[in-house]
BASEMI-450840 format. One record per residue (C-alpha): residue number from 0; residue in one letter; x negated, y, z. Coordinates in steps of 0.001 Angstrom, whole numbers, padded with zeros to 6 digits, m for minus. Example, Ala and Ser with C-alpha at 12.3 -4.5 7.8 and 13.67 -1.06 7.14 Angstrom:
BEGIN
nr_rest_c1_c2_c3
0_a_m012300_m004500_007800
1_s_m013670_m001060_007140
END
This chain:
BEGIN
nr_rest_c1_c2_c3
0_m_021791_m045136_m119004
1_s_018196_m043826_m118409
2_a_015349_m046167_m118606
3_t_011974_m045882_m116684
4_p_009884_m043555_m118921
5_q_006516_m044938_m120079
6_k_003654_m042662_m121082
7_p_003211_m043154_m124790
8_t_m000112_m044719_m125973
9_v_m001154_m042398_m128896
10_t_m004036_m042780_m131266
11_e_m005964_m039769_m132421
12_r_m004514_m040009_m135932
13_e_m000892_m040319_m134541
14_a_m001504_m037214_m132348
15_r_m002541_m035270_m135424
16_q_000472_m036465_m137361
17_v_002842_m035256_m134646
18_a_001103_m031924_m134559
19_e_001158_m031612_m138327
20_a_004838_m032379_m138527
21_a_005650_m029662_m136071
22_r_003908_m026882_m137976
23_e_005683_m024838_m140503
24_q_004793_m026386_m143795
25_d_005676_m023640_m146241
26_w_004546_m020113_m146927
27_r_007622_m018311_m148149
28_k_006289_m014818_m147484
29_p_002960_m013248_m147962
30_s_000389_m013294_m145229
31_f_m002561_m010789_m145057
32_a_m004600_m013003_m142817
33_k_m003998_m016136_m144879
34_e_m005192_m014295_m147933
35_l_m008179_m013024_m146099
36_f_m009313_m016533_m145330
37_l_m008939_m017343_m149009
38_g_m011195_m014546_m149961
39_r_m008520_m012138_m151124
40_f_m008485_m008764_m149361
41_r_m004849_m007690_m149724
42_l_m005004_m004282_m148280
43_d_m001630_m003487_m149871
44_l_000077_m005822_m147418
45_i_m000882_m003609_m144406
46_h_m001585_m000146_m145901
47_p_000190_002232_m145692
48_h_000669_001206_m142137
49_p_004265_000135_m141688
50_l_006336_002375_m139235
51_p_009455_001761_m137081
52_a_012784_003173_m137792
53_a_013524_006603_m136199
54_e_016393_005045_m134071
55_d_014198_002230_m132921
56_t_011646_004675_m131723
57_l_014204_006809_m129916
58_r_015673_003928_m128113
59_g_012209_002450_m127278
60_e_010900_005705_m125925
61_e_013939_006186_m123760
62_f_013509_002891_m122150
63_l_009652_003416_m121651
64_a_010425_006552_m119765
65_k_012690_004748_m117357
66_l_010297_001872_m117094
67_r_007364_004119_m116355
68_d_009344_005937_m113529
69_f_010308_002471_m112108
70_c_006716_001314_m112148
71_e_005293_004488_m110531
72_t_007949_004603_m107800
73_k_009219_001049_m107088
74_v_006292_m001211_m107789
75_d_003592_m001845_m105120
76_s_000835_m003707_m106843
77_a_m001343_m003925_m103767
78_r_001493_m005619_m101912
79_i_001858_m008112_m104773
80_e_m001791_m008988_m104654
81_r_m001841_m009016_m100796
82_e_001220_m011243_m100328
83_a_000615_m013270_m103561
84_r_004392_m012793_m104487
85_i_006507_m010388_m106441
86_p_009055_m008966_m103927
87_d_012632_m009920_m104598
88_e_013630_m006285_m104648
89_t_011123_m005599_m107482
90_i_012568_m008298_m109663
91_t_016168_m007122_m108822
92_g_015070_m003620_m109962
93_l_013788_m004928_m113298
94_k_017110_m006713_m113795
95_e_019046_m003533_m113112
96_l_016902_m001656_m115437
97_g_017650_m004118_m118211
98_a_014049_m005305_m118497
99_l_015025_m008987_m118745
100_g_016866_m008115_m122031
101_m_014318_m006042_m123898
102_k_014280_m008443_m126782
103_i_017983_m009515_m126580
104_d_020440_m007994_m129008
105_t_022711_m005250_m127573
106_k_025825_m007402_m128430
107_y_024674_m009839_m125743
108_g_024026_m007039_m123235
109_g_020413_m006688_m123975
110_l_018441_m003551_m124972
111_g_017597_m004730_m128587
112_l_014045_m003265_m128500
113_t_011727_m004054_m131508
114_q_008661_m006114_m131106
115_v_006571_m002965_m131122
116_y_008328_m001392_m128059
117_y_008646_m004750_m126286
118_n_004893_m004912_m126310
119_k_004579_m001368_m125275
120_a_006669_m002123_m122356
121_l_004645_m005229_m121402
122_a_001349_m003210_m121727
123_l_002851_m000613_m119346
124_v_004157_m003190_m116770
125_g_001007_m005325_m117038
126_s_m001216_m002290_m116337
127_v_000595_m001880_m112929
128_n_000434_m005655_m112126
129_p_m000229_m008346_m114676
130_a_001960_m010858_m112765
131_l_004896_m008593_m113474
132_g_004107_m008636_m117134
133_a_003728_m012416_m117072
134_l_007113_m012748_m115400
135_l_008854_m010675_m118206
136_s_006928_m012175_m121005
137_a_007494_m015940_m119934
138_h_011206_m015085_m119653
139_q_011808_m013613_m123095
140_s_008784_m014405_m125253
141_i_008911_m018107_m124742
142_g_011819_m018672_m122334
143_v_015405_m019320_m123286
144_p_016209_m016104_m125195
145_q_013632_m016463_m128057
146_p_014414_m020130_m129011
147_l_018138_m019585_m128863
148_k_017738_m016416_m131049
149_l_015865_m018395_m133631
150_f_017401_m021988_m133417
151_g_020506_m021849_m131022
152_t_024080_m022287_m131987
153_q_026521_m019391_m131785
154_e_028126_m020936_m128710
155_q_024773_m021320_m127025
156_r_023896_m017624_m127614
157_d_027292_m016535_m126368
158_t_026959_m018648_m123276
159_f_023310_m018061_m122234
160_l_021984_m014786_m123734
161_p_024253_m012447_m121644
162_r_023001_m014205_m118558
163_c_019397_m013889_m119717
164_a_019830_m010170_m120530
165_r_020887_m009119_m117099
166_t_020806_m011687_m114269
167_d_019113_m015004_m115079
168_l_015326_m015561_m115317
169_s_014170_m018276_m117633
170_a_011152_m020489_m117996
171_f_009457_m022688_m120709
172_l_008495_m026265_m119700
173_l_006234_m028223_m122025
174_t_002929_m029044_m120173
175_e_002705_m032124_m117976
176_p_000022_m033234_m115425
177_d_m001667_m035364_m118111
178_v_m000433_m033614_m121250
179_g_m001606_m030174_m122364
180_s_m002237_m029308_m126118
181_d_m001640_m032888_m127222
182_p_002144_m033094_m127050
183_a_002280_m036496_m128842
184_r_001754_m038043_m125293
185_l_004700_m036278_m123723
186_a_006063_m038480_m121037
187_t_009232_m036679_m119951
188_t_012215_m038376_m121457
189_a_015865_m037536_m122187
190_v_017963_m040555_m122819
191_r_021381_m040241_m124514
192_d_024290_m041150_m122221
193_g_027646_m040369_m123856
194_d_027965_m036655_m124211
195_d_024937_m036017_m122022
196_y_021240_m036733_m121834
197_i_019554_m038063_m118709
198_l_016328_m036203_m118078
199_d_013440_m037753_m116163
200_g_009767_m036408_m115732
201_v_007352_m033938_m114309
202_k_006319_m030656_m115735
203_l_003228_m028675_m114660
204_w_002325_m024961_m114654
205_t_005969_m023859_m115159
206_t_005549_m020106_m115237
207_n_008619_m018475_m113724
208_g_009804_m022025_m112802
209_v_009790_m021215_m109034
210_v_012345_m018440_m109551
211_a_014011_m019473_m112869
212_d_017753_m019967_m113269
213_l_017481_m021411_m116776
214_l_014838_m023641_m118256
215_v_013749_m024613_m121724
216_v_012515_m028266_m121371
217_m_010689_m030315_m123839
218_a_011506_m034024_m123506
219_r_011104_m037251_m125583
220_v_014351_m038697_m126794
221_p_014195_m042416_m127674
222_k_015582_m043241_m131233
223_s_019134_m044384_m131067
224_e_022302_m044827_m133139
225_e_023250_m041214_m132172
226_g_020002_m039592_m133384
227_k_016477_m040018_m134729
228_g_014873_m039205_m131411
229_g_011471_m037441_m130870
230_i_010426_m034467_m128851
231_t_013519_m032265_m128334
232_a_014231_m029006_m126669
233_f_017039_m028515_m124003
234_v_018461_m025684_m121954
235_v_018664_m026881_m118368
236_e_020227_m025242_m115438
237_a_017561_m024950_m112732
238_a_020120_m025572_m109954
239_s_021119_m028928_m111599
240_e_021183_m031971_m109203
241_g_017886_m033793_m109543
242_v_015769_m030695_m110370
243_t_013068_m030089_m107774
244_v_010300_m027423_m107678
245_e_007803_m029420_m105697
246_n_005021_m026790_m105481
247_r_004325_m023074_m106010
248_n_000806_m023060_m107558
249_a_m001847_m020542_m106608
250_f_m004504_m019322_m108911
251_m_m007754_m017320_m109230
252_g_m005829_m014413_m110646
253_l_m002250_m013382_m111194
254_r_m001545_m014056_m107573
255_g_002059_m012959_m107946
256_l_002688_m015525_m110580
257_e_005839_m017629_m109842
258_n_004334_m020846_m111276
259_g_005138_m024330_m110049
260_v_005500_m028051_m110554
261_t_009008_m029093_m111490
262_r_010394_m032703_m111266
263_f_013409_m033968_m113118
264_h_015105_m037187_m111614
265_r_018120_m038336_m113523
266_v_019155_m034825_m114390
267_r_022342_m034811_m116513
268_v_022166_m032305_m119362
269_p_025139_m031790_m121674
270_a_024346_m032581_m125324
271_a_025679_m029090_m126091
272_n_022588_m027724_m124385
273_r_020237_m029342_m126911
274_i_018478_m026742_m129075
275_g_018445_m027829_m132636
276_p_018345_m031379_m133675
277_e_016528_m034315_m131930
278_g_012860_m034267_m132846
279_a_012779_m030532_m133532
280_g_011312_m029531_m130179
281_l_007684_m028950_m131182
282_k_008629_m027077_m134282
283_i_010895_m024863_m132080
284_a_008109_m024291_m129592
285_l_005526_m023414_m132352
286_t_007882_m021119_m134281
287_t_008882_m019277_m130938
288_l_005214_m018776_m130272
289_n_004536_m017126_m133715
290_t_005689_m013795_m132272
291_g_005799_m014799_m128618
292_r_001931_m014893_m128551
293_l_001985_m011056_m129142
294_s_002888_m010575_m125496
295_l_m000579_m011532_m124346
296_p_m002570_m009058_m126531
297_a_m000157_m006409_m125577
298_m_m001221_m006775_m121927
299_c_m004805_m007075_m123063
300_a_m004598_m003823_m124934
301_g_m003035_m002232_m121873
302_a_m005878_m003625_m119766
303_g_m008461_m002027_m122213
304_k_m006742_001303_m121827
305_w_m007028_001030_m118041
306_c_m010631_m000080_m118254
307_l_m011487_002975_m120375
308_k_m009812_005298_m118012
309_i_m011712_004039_m114961
310_a_m014957_003867_m116834
311_r_m014571_007526_m117986
312_e_m013651_008775_m114542
313_w_m016225_006839_m112615
314_t_m019302_007409_m114851
315_s_m018542_011159_m114952
316_v_m018967_011541_m111224
317_r_m021431_008818_m110375
318_e_m025026_010202_m110792
319_q_m028291_008498_m111020
320_w_m031709_010083_m111670
321_g_m030214_013591_m112098
322_k_m027343_012969_m114485
323_p_m023992_011084_m114683
324_v_m024528_007391_m115365
325_a_m022439_007729_m118569
326_f_m025337_009532_m120164
327_h_m027771_006684_m119417
328_e_m027737_004580_m122648
329_a_m027472_001266_m120922
330_v_m024198_002348_m119420
331_g_m023058_004500_m122384
332_s_m023218_001524_m124682
333_k_m020713_m000247_m122509
334_i_m018328_002658_m122451
335_s_m018556_002928_m126278
336_f_m017670_m000829_m126524
337_i_m014746_m000426_m124265
338_a_m013345_002544_m126119
339_a_m013864_001275_m129663
340_t_m012415_m002149_m128748
341_t_m009451_m000745_m126984
342_f_m008696_001198_m130167
343_a_m009003_m001978_m132289
344_l_m006899_m004122_m129988
345_e_m004102_m001579_m130034
346_a_m004395_m001360_m133823
347_v_m004154_m005238_m134199
348_l_m001268_m005392_m131813
349_d_000774_m002565_m133414
350_l_000186_m003748_m136875
351_s_001067_m007323_m136122
352_s_004127_m006237_m134022
353_q_005456_m003873_m136776
354_m_005012_m006618_m139455
355_a_007003_m008889_m137143
356_d_009740_m006344_m136890
357_e_009917_m005759_m140605
358_n_009877_m009566_m141355
359_r_008468_m009099_m144792
360_n_005305_m011048_m144110
361_d_004495_m014357_m142521
362_i_002540_m013402_m139413
363_r_001790_m016765_m137841
364_i_m002000_m016337_m138444
365_e_m001977_m012559_m137460
366_a_m000160_m013250_m134144
367_a_m002552_m016139_m133397
368_l_m005575_m014013_m134207
369_a_m004166_m011159_m132010
370_k_m003833_m013498_m129145
371_l_m007303_m015110_m129626
372_y_m009157_m011814_m130143
373_g_m007172_m009868_m127596
374_s_m007815_m012397_m124808
375_e_m011489_m012723_m125523
376_m_m012307_m009093_m125880
377_a_m010212_m007974_m122872
378_c_m012236_m010273_m120701
379_l_m015512_m008805_m122044
380_m_m014212_m005243_m121449
381_a_m013180_m006081_m117826
382_d_m016507_m007695_m117146
383_e_m018339_m004613_m118536
384_l_m016208_m002448_m116290
385_v_m017165_m004416_m113218
386_q_m020838_m004034_m114286
387_i_m020404_m000306_m114637
388_r_m018869_m000045_m111249
389_g_m021775_m001972_m109769
390_g_m021195_m003276_m106238
391_r_m017804_m001427_m106221
392_g_m016689_m003399_m109091
393_f_m017252_m006612_m107166
394_e_m015525_m005259_m104017
395_t_m011794_m005607_m103657
396_a_m009485_m002532_m103788
397_a_m008348_m003241_m100202
398_s_m011902_m003139_m099041
399_l_m012655_000043_m100946
400_a_m009624_001705_m099421
401_a_m010451_000507_m095880
402_r_m013848_002418_m095948
403_g_m012262_005450_m097612
404_e_m012828_005222_m101281
405_r_m010439_005015_m104237
406_a_m008843_001623_m104396
407_v_m009871_000538_m107895
408_p_m008954_m003157_m108531
409_a_m011699_m003923_m111180
410_e_m012419_m007328_m109846
411_q_m008695_m008172_m109729
412_v_m008300_m007130_m113336
413_l_m011108_m009363_m114416
414_r_m009643_m012241_m112485
415_d_m006131_m011487_m113793
416_l_m007274_m011428_m117527
417_r_m009249_m014565_m117375
418_i_m006112_m016797_m117757
419_n_m005246_m015199_m121128
420_r_m007985_m017273_m122668
421_i_m006115_m020329_m121695
422_f_m002372_m019208_m121744
423_e_m000186_m020210_m124653
424_g_m003037_m022111_m126314
425_s_m006633_m022017_m125108
426_t_m009256_m020277_m127214
427_e_m010478_m023703_m128383
428_i_m007073_m024807_m129429
429_m_m006348_m021464_m131096
430_h_m009508_m021945_m133110
431_l_m008222_m025260_m134475
432_l_m004691_m024099_m134962
433_i_m005871_m020989_m136978
434_a_m008343_m023005_m138903
435_r_m005677_m025479_m139920
436_e_m003552_m022643_m141339
437_a_m006592_m021035_m142882
438_v_m007486_m024145_m144951
439_d_m003819_m024979_m145741
440_a_m004212_m024040_m149376
441_h_m007155_m026352_m149716
442_l_m005421_m029256_m148032
443_s_m002271_m028647_m150188
444_v_m004240_m029260_m153391
445_a_m007108_m031495_m152287
446_g_m005892_m033029_m149057
447_d_m005186_m036492_m150606
448_l_m008764_m036737_m151782
449_i_m010054_m037061_m148247
450_d_m007070_m039028_m146873
451_p_m008181_m042619_m146336
452_d_m004567_m043839_m146541
453_k_m003994_m042530_m149989
454_s_m004139_m044808_m153061
455_l_m006587_m044372_m155879
456_s_m003764_m043102_m158215
457_e_m002810_m040478_m155479
458_k_m006538_m039500_m155103
459_a_m006799_m039115_m158973
460_k_m003678_m036866_m159123
461_a_m005074_m034821_m156249
462_g_m008361_m034539_m157948
463_a_m006685_m033154_m161130
464_n_m004668_m030637_m159055
465_a_m007685_m029562_m157150
466_g_m009661_m029033_m160408
467_v_m007054_m026682_m161801
468_f_m006931_m024652_m158457
469_y_m010599_m024342_m157968
470_a_m011260_m023500_m161656
471_k_m009007_m020426_m161086
472_w_m010029_m019590_m157555
473_l_m013759_m019940_m157238
474_p_m014679_m017436_m159950
475_k_m012714_m014740_m158153
476_l_m015029_m015115_m155099
477_v_m018091_m013939_m157067
478_a_m017283_m010224_m157458
479_g_m014633_m007807_m156131
480_a_m013758_m004312_m155070
481_g_m016236_m004447_m152198
482_q_m019109_m004085_m154717
483_l_m017715_m000881_m156198
484_p_m019090_002161_m154381
485_r_m015851_004280_m154903
486_s_m013460_001563_m153638
487_y_m010946_002551_m150899
488_s_m011962_006193_m151233
489_e_m008787_007300_m149484
490_f_m010506_006279_m146275
491_h_m013453_008633_m146796
492_h_m013025_011827_m144857
493_d_m015276_013452_m142233
494_v_m016171_009866_m141207
495_d_m016327_007292_m144076
496_l_m014343_004151_m143320
497_s_m014292_003056_m146915
498_t_m017708_001482_m146447
499_h_m016313_m000767_m143779
500_l_m013384_m001912_m145968
501_r_m015753_m002637_m148738
502_y_m017664_m004837_m146168
503_v_m014490_m006609_m145210
504_e_m013639_m007337_m148838
505_r_m017122_m008756_m149629
506_n_m017262_m010836_m146453
507_a_m013770_m012236_m146921
508_r_m015098_m013635_m150206
509_k_m018222_m014909_m148393
510_l_m016096_m016470_m145727
511_a_m013980_m018367_m148322
512_r_m017188_m019580_m150119
513_s_m018542_m020783_m146895
514_t_m015361_m022600_m145988
515_f_m015265_m024261_m149455
516_y_m018945_m025306_m149164
517_a_m018248_m026866_m145717
518_m_m015251_m028799_m147092
519_s_m017348_m030050_m150012
520_r_m020104_m031084_m147653
521_w_m018173_m032686_m144847
522_q_m014833_m033554_m146508
523_g_m012908_m035751_m144132
524_r_m015276_m035068_m141242
525_m_m014493_m031311_m141424
526_e_m011961_m031583_m138707
527_t_m014672_m032829_m136350
528_k_m016805_m029655_m136930
529_q_m015012_m027654_m134273
530_g_m018020_m025369_m133708
531_f_m018217_m024537_m137344
532_l_m014347_m023935_m137583
533_g_m014419_m021815_m134547
534_r_m017024_m019530_m136034
535_i_m015025_m019278_m139354
536_v_m011954_m018243_m137383
537_d_m014001_m015711_m135245
538_i_m015300_m014117_m138504
539_g_m011752_m013854_m139751
540_a_m010674_m012256_m136473
541_e_m013263_m009632_m136755
542_l_m012417_m008813_m140358
543_f_m008782_m008516_m139461
544_a_m009518_m006271_m136502
545_m_m011771_m004034_m138676
546_s_m008865_m003771_m141330
547_a_m006297_m002933_m138618
548_a_m008608_m000366_m137044
549_c_m009182_001459_m140423
550_v_m005507_001318_m141411
551_r_m004503_002776_m137970
552_a_m007090_005514_m138160
553_e_m005745_006561_m141529
554_l_m002166_006467_m140228
555_l_m003147_008827_m137346
556_r_m005052_011143_m139696
557_t_m001982_011568_m141952
558_q_000249_012114_m139032
559_g_m002097_014738_m137585
560_d_m002281_012786_m134390
561_h_m005968_012630_m133154
562_g_m007010_011670_m136695
563_r_m010618_012796_m136457
564_e_m011061_011039_m133149
565_a_m009334_007856_m134535
566_y_m011731_007735_m137390
567_q_m014667_008037_m135045
568_l_m013492_005227_m132931
569_a_m012595_003005_m135876
570_d_m016079_003669_m137369
571_a_m017807_002824_m133982
572_f_m015727_m000383_m133697
573_c_m016497_m001518_m137264
574_r_m020208_m000890_m136737
575_q_m020107_m003026_m133560
576_s_m017971_m005723_m135253
577_r_m020264_m006056_m138237
578_i_m023165_m006977_m135968
579_r_m021066_m009716_m134510
580_v_m019910_m010882_m138051
581_e_m023503_m011098_m139217
582_e_m024406_m013178_m136111
583_l_m021501_m015419_m136657
584_f_m022382_m015933_m140312
585_g_m025874_m016926_m139308
586_r_m024590_m019468_m136810
587_l_m022465_m021204_m139352
588_w_m025513_m023052_m140546
589_n_m028148_m022345_m137992
590_n_m026781_m023601_m134712
591_t_m027291_m026249_m131962
592_d_m024113_m028239_m132725
593_d_m025958_m031549_m133501
594_v_m028337_m031404_m130444
595_d_m025270_m030370_m128250
596_r_m023524_m033608_m129289
597_k_m026557_m035621_m128262
598_v_m026823_m033864_m124953
599_v_m023010_m034401_m124255
600_k_m023427_m038171_m124880
601_g_m026271_m038241_m122445
602_v_m024286_m036407_m119765
603_l_m021383_m038696_m120017
604_s_m023465_m041833_m119984
605_g_m025239_m040806_m116897
606_t_m028604_m040075_m118483
607_y_m029007_m036729_m116683
608_t_m027532_m037509_m113247
609_w_m030877_m036839_m111627
610_l_m030363_m033124_m112629
611_e_m027410_m033092_m110230
612_e_m029433_m033989_m107149
613_g_m030137_m031485_m104393
614_v_m026649_m030083_m103915
615_l_m023422_m030997_m102130
616_d_m019985_m030955_m103676
617_p_m017457_m029034_m101510
618_s_m014457_m030463_m103579
619_g_m011681_m032215_m101653
620_d_m010675_m035755_m102184
621_g_m007859_m036712_m104519
622_p_m007420_m037882_m108063
623_w_m008375_m035591_m111001
624_i_m004845_m035804_m112349
625_a_m001753_m035932_m109997
626_d_000435_m038846_m110198
627_a_003493_m037931_m112328
628_t_005361_m041257_m112102
629_p_009074_m040541_m112641
630_g_011473_m040909_m109655
631_a_013220_m039021_m106934
632_s_011305_m036154_m105211
633_t_009947_m036643_m101851
634_r_009020_m033023_m101362
635_e_010794_m029843_m100204
636_n_012395_m027948_m103015
637_v_010683_m024436_m103139
638_h_012851_m023201_m105855
639_r_013605_m019484_m104999
640_p_016321_m017965_m107258
641_i_016465_m014191_m107114
642_r_020005_m012857_m106354
END
């Protein structure tokens, strides 16, 4: 029978061990981004740009045409924003269209779209209303379909995938009121009871949880005779006795988001609904997110396209001092940034998605970089659009319409995009996750040298292995193709992109040298240098985006599809990116990290409380973190299944 769950007490080291055990340990396939961080510019892994099969393109384009018509004629974005809810008939229409099954195989009733066309669909839907994009993404990027596709039994797929393809919405439940990116402290439990598990706990920010029919729930299973225990994934029927949606949460943006708080009280879940073995839950979650994260940059790329359209139309008709504002340099530079960055975001997205479809490369770093870079740059583009629109950018679409002007929801897009820097791994967590993968080769050969728990003999063996590795690796960082003036000459046409690829090659080696120097300098303390690691990752993201932009431009040139213009946009983006890269390299060693740490200690110790005087705090009463003590719910169930 179930016992009263106790929140685990976890040390920092234990938390890291849990996270380390959950990540994929091996690299069975090549990775462009992994090689990039090691100073090896493997252009051959991404060029020529991979392309979808003709039948996949045909099927994808046919669905996009239907989806576009539905979005144009059946979706009222202003109503979703006004009512802070997606109408039932809109969700029903998406079901009838087959949008719930875009990524589900046709043999289960899905559409069987590729990752490329799934992302194109999300970009289209998200441009109409991002809450709709979030609904579809949460359902099939991280909800029930993807984990079952990767880890489910055939019986589970036969049972649940047909439902997910046509009728049933799903949600993914990991976060708890006091547990975010540190799952080692997960408090929700699932205790074995015969052929069932008894589930108890509270989950927070359950996107789709308010309307979902099926849930993927992560819970801690105690070790027993039946299994080894650990964090485990389950498919749970949302209508099960003991499941209560206690609150529908409201946010700064994505006002139509069906996101809630879900309580489980003695919920009986069949053992047959367990996904994978006990203890595999975090590995399942992280593996699912490898491609699942691509849904966010898809909607970010779509937002960039919309920002560009509005910026173009508005700045051509708005005049100041005798000419359209677009031709004033202060505004024109913003338009150039939006256009060039949109081109690069789409390049990163399509390249990563096509590589995911081909399954020839390991794209865990590429997908993470796409999510990180897309979410950050889209927010900047939306912010620049608001600035370009001036007072009208800050005014709501409803207010603009009320006084007779075009209802442009610029401020809404800025609000809606902001969550993407937090969704599915915050920027700060993504920096650490990517950094860990980027230094994996170093830790594999030299990790025992800096591990305090390793014996002297183990350290000696690691030292010998490290010596062999670095004797071969370090000399290759001295010179490369980036120093040869004719390298990558196939990218030199009316506009010369070869110079940018040489820059990427040189700076990939510089990045690897910087990482090695930092590891030599800080050794075991490297993991605490989060500012440094974040800049290393941001440099890698820029180099990846530059590479993708050049490869995409060459693809479009060879296809005769806006090749000249694509080269111009890629050139502009690379020139802008290079300025950011130079700044980031400078900040690796010239920064305020040390003084920042001192200030933080002063803030938390109360040294600067005098600085807070002279204001009033309008915040309400209540605890910082809501009580999540297991037990029966005392609140109304606001679960709203769509039928």
